[in-house]
C-alpha positions in Angstrom: -0.1 0.0 0.4 1.7 3.1 -1.1 0.0 7.0 0.0 -0.4 9.6 -3.0 -0.6 13.1 -1.7 -1.0 15.8 -4.3 -0.9 19.5 -2.9 -1.7 22.8 -4.8 -2.9 26.4 -3.8 -5.8 28.9 -4.9 -5.4 32.4 -4.6 -1.7 33.7 -4.6 -1.9 36.5 -7.1 -5.2 38.7 -5.7 -4.8 42.2 -3.7 -8.3 40.8 -1.9 -9.8 37.5 0.1 -8.4 34.1 1.4 -5.1 32.4 0.2 -5.7 28.8 -0.1 -3.4 25.7 -0.6 -5.4 22.2 0.2 -4.0 18.5 0.0 -5.9 15.5 -1.1 -4.3 11.6 -0.4 -5.1 8.6 -1.1 -4.2 5.4 -0.5 -3.2 2.5 -3.3 -2.9 -1.0 -2.8 0.0 -2.5 -4.2 -0.7 -3.5 -8.0 -2.7 -0.7 -8.4 -1.7 2.0 -11.1 -1.0 5.1 -9.5 -2.7 7.1 -12.5 -5.9 7.8 -10.5 -7.6 8.4 -13.8 -6.9 5.3 -15.5 -7.3 3.0 -11.9 -11.0 5.2 -11.2 -11.9 6.1 -15.0 -15.2 4.4 -14.5 -16.1 7.2 -12.0 -13.9 10.1 -13.1 -12.6 12.0 -16.0 -10.9 15.0 -17.3 -12.1 17.7 -18.2 -11.2 17.7 -22.3 -12.7 14.6 -22.1 -16.8 13.8 -22.9 -19.2 14.8 -20.7 -20.6 11.5 -19.3 -22.1 12.1 -15.8 -18.3 11.0 -15.0 -16.8 13.5 -12.3 -14.1 15.9 -13.8 -10.9 15.8 -11.6 -8.7 18.3 -13.3 -7.0 21.5 -12.9 -9.5 24.3 -10.9 -8.9 26.4 -14.3 -10.5 24.0 -16.2 -13.6 23.0 -14.0 -14.3 26.4 -12.5 -15.5 29.8 -14.8 -16.4 33.0 -13.2 -18.9 32.9 -16.6 -20.6 29.4 -15.1 -19.9 30.0 -11.6 -19.3 27.7 -8.5 -22.0 25.1 -9.1 -20.2 23.3 -11.7 -17.2 23.1 -9.2 -19.2 22.6 -6.4 -21.0 19.1 -7.9 -17.1 17.8 -9.0 -15.7 18.4 -5.6 -18.3 17.8 -3.3 -18.6 13.6 -3.5 -15.1 13.5 -2.5 -16.1 15.4 0.7 -18.9 13.3 1.4 -16.5 10.3 1.2 -15.0 12.0 4.3 -18.1 13.7 5.8 -21.8 12.0 4.2 -24.0 14.9 5.2 -25.3 18.3 4.5 -23.3 20.9 6.2 -22.7 24.4 6.9 -19.7 26.7 6.7 -18.8 26.5 10.2 -18.9 22.3 9.7 -17.0 22.0 6.3 -14.6 24.1 8.2 -13.7 22.2 10.6 -14.3 19.0 9.0 -11.6 20.0 6.3 -9.5 23.3 7.3 -6.0 22.9 9.4 -7.2 26.6 11.3 -9.8 26.3 14.2 -13.4 28.5 13.2 -12.3 31.3 15.6 -9.1 32.2 13.4 -11.9 34.1 11.0 -14.5 34.7 12.9 -13.9 38.1 13.2 -14.4 38.6 9.4 -17.4 40.2 9.4 -18.6 38.8 5.9 -18.6 34.9 6.6 -21.8 33.7 6.7 -20.7 30.5 9.3 -24.1 29.3 9.0 -24.8 29.0 5.3 -26.0 25.6 4.2 -23.3 23.7 1.9 -23.7 22.5 -1.2 -25.6 24.6 -2.8 -26.6 22.7 -5.2 -28.1 18.6 -5.7 -25.0 16.5 -6.0 -25.6 13.7 -8.2 -26.7 10.2 -6.4 -25.6 8.3 -9.2 -22.1 10.3 -9.7 -21.8 9.8 -5.7 -22.4 5.5 -5.8 -20.0 5.2 -9.4 -17.3 7.2 -6.9 -17.7 5.4 -3.9 -18.3 1.2 -5.6 -15.3 2.3 -8.1 -13.0 3.1 -4.9 -14.1 0.2 -2.9 -13.8 -2.1 -6.0 -10.2 -1.5 -6.2 -9.5 -0.8 -2.6 -8.1 2.8 -2.6 -9.6 5.0 -0.1 -9.3 8.8 -0.2 -7.5 9.1 3.1 -7.2 13.1 4.0 -8.7 15.8 2.5 -7.4 18.9 4.2 -6.6 23.2 3.4 -4.8 26.1 4.9 -7.0 29.5 4.4 -4.6 32.3 5.1 -6.1 35.6 5.4 -5.0 38.7 4.1 -4.1 39.5 8.2 -1.1 36.3 8.3 -0.7 36.8 4.4 0.6 40.4 4.9 2.3 39.0 8.8 4.2 36.0 7.0 5.3 38.0 4.2 6.6 41.0 6.5 8.8 38.2 8.7 10.1 36.4 6.0 10.4 39.4 3.9 9.2 37.5 0.6 5.1 36.5 -0.7 7.1 32.6 -1.1 6.8 32.3 2.6 2.8 32.1 2.4 2.8 28.9 0.2 5.7 27.4 1.9 4.1 27.8 5.4 1.0 26.1 4.3 3.5 23.2 3.2 4.4 23.0 6.1 1.0 22.6 7.7 -0.2 20.3 5.5 3.1 18.1 5.9 2.7 17.7 9.7 -0.4 14.7 8.9 1.7 12.4 7.1 1.3 8.7 8.1 3.4 7.3 10.1 5.5 4.2 9.0 3.8 4.0 5.5 5.5 5.0 2.1 4.2 8.3 1.0 4.6 10.1 -2.9 4.3 13.8 -2.5 3.5 15.9 -5.2 3.8 19.7 -5.5 2.7 22.3 -8.3 6.0 23.8 -8.5 6.3 27.2 -7.0 6.9 29.5 -9.4 10.3 29.3 -11.1 12.2 27.8 -8.3 14.1 24.2 -9.4 16.1 23.8 -6.1 14.0 23.1 -2.5 16.9 20.7 -0.4 17.1 23.8 2.2 13.3 24.2 1.8 12.4 20.3 2.5 15.4 20.3 5.0 13.2 22.6 7.0 10.1 20.3 7.0 12.6 17.3 7.8 15.0 18.4 10.0 15.8 14.9 11.2 15.9 13.1 8.2 17.9 11.7 5.6 17.9 13.7 2.1 19.3 13.0 -0.9 18.2 14.8 -4.7 17.0 12.5 -6.8 17.0 14.7 -9.6 16.3 18.6 -10.4 15.5 18.9 -14.0 13.3 22.0 -15.6 10.2 20.1 -15.4 10.5 18.4 -11.7 12.8 18.5 -8.9 12.3 15.2 -6.9 13.5 14.0 -3.5 13.8 11.2 -1.2 13.1 11.4 2.4 14.7 8.4 4.5 13.9 5.4 2.9 9.6 5.5 2.5 9.2 9.4 1.7 9.4 10.5 -2.0 8.6 14.7 -2.7 8.4 15.9 -5.9 7.7 19.6 -7.1 6.6 19.4 -10.9 5.7 21.9 -13.9 1.6 21.6 -14.2 1.5 19.4 -12.1 -2.6 19.3 -11.8 -2.5 17.5 -15.4 0.0 14.5 -14.0 -1.3 13.6 -10.2 -4.7 13.3 -9.8 -4.0 14.2 -5.7 -3.0 17.3 -6.8 -5.9 18.3 -9.7 -8.6 17.5 -7.0 -6.1 19.8 -4.2 -6.1 22.3 -6.8 -10.3 21.8 -7.1 -10.6 21.9 -3.0 -8.2 25.3 -2.4 -10.5 26.9 -5.5 -13.8 25.7 -3.8 -12.8 27.5 -0.9 -11.6 30.6 -2.0 -14.7 31.0 -4.4 -17.3 30.1 -1.5 -15.3 32.6 0.6 -15.2 35.7 -2.2 -18.9 35.0 -2.9 -19.5 36.1 0.9 -17.6 38.5 0.5 -19.2 40.4 -1.7 -22.7 39.7 -0.9 -21.6 41.2 2.6 -20.1 44.5 0.5 -23.3 45.0 -1.9 -25.7 44.4 1.2 -24.2 47.7 2.2 -23.7 49.4 -1.0 -26.0 47.7 -3.5 -24.8 49.2 -6.8 -21.6 47.9 -6.1 -19.5 45.7 -8.6 -18.4 42.2 -7.1 -14.7 41.7 -7.5 -12.5 38.5 -8.0 -9.9 40.2 -5.8 -7.2 40.6 -8.4 -4.7 43.6 -9.7 -6.3 46.6 -11.2 -9.6 45.2 -10.4 -9.1 45.1 -7.1 -7.9 48.6 -6.9 -11.2 49.9 -8.2 -13.2 47.6 -5.9 -11.1 49.0 -2.8 -12.0 52.9 -4.1 -15.3 51.6 -4.3 -15.5 50.5 -0.7 -14.1 53.8 0.6 -17.3 54.8 2.7 -17.5 51.3 3.9 -14.0 51.0 4.7 -14.6 54.8 7.2 -17.5 54.4 8.4 -16.6 50.5 9.8 -12.8 52.0 10.4 -11.0 49.3 8.4 -7.3 48.3 9.4 -6.3 48.0 6.0 -3.2 45.3 6.8 -6.9 42.9 7.7 -8.1 43.7 4.3 -5.6 44.5 1.4 -2.2 42.3 0.8 0.5 44.2 0.7 2.2 42.0 -2.0 
């Protein structure tokens, strides 16, 4: 039995809203291919394959678009969430089920609707049953879904402390790796962080008491051995090559879009003619200027809302 963990993020570039990094981990029996798209093809497909009732697992940019909204992303990620918690949840329950930080860490955010019922739409019962049946037949188990959500206040604190924006995803990875299974062979795949190619020093911080070795460092993939049982690799376009990374990408995007929906709804309720924002540069500046009356009346602390980098 080998454990396959994938890590990916959403929201690294915006000025407004959260940064989210998630992980998905599956245990796969010996003799079953580690290409989970292939192994699980009765139940899942990539976005570019024919729509036929199977769930789509792919880079979140291939699954979600602002024009269609959160519904398509939700109906494909929720069956996996239900593998861990098979019930209707509200926002706070989903947070406590999936997120590393406590709910108390975000309760000060005035726009969060903690009692909002999820999912918004109906999840296909047949797709859910097909997924569960396929996993059971193969002996594959979803062992872990977890997310690290960083709000602007913490984002600014980390970038200031380390004088680097990269400190944010690296800190999140450290937290996600803290729950690796003991005494199990684990293969970890992470979508490459920018143009960085060398990670040995960073891995040493994550695994300070382990024996480390470089397997390869190329323009496409940097791969390392940690003791005898852990392999960790940073790949270009990992969400196209690792099922676990693609699922993590979708979970991160789901959290990001869910929270931005609540963010925009809160502000629009106060300023009905306000145009919502996705939080990315240029439009974020427009939005920030448009909400100046609210910023003044609510005495906003800028660093709690606006990312400096």
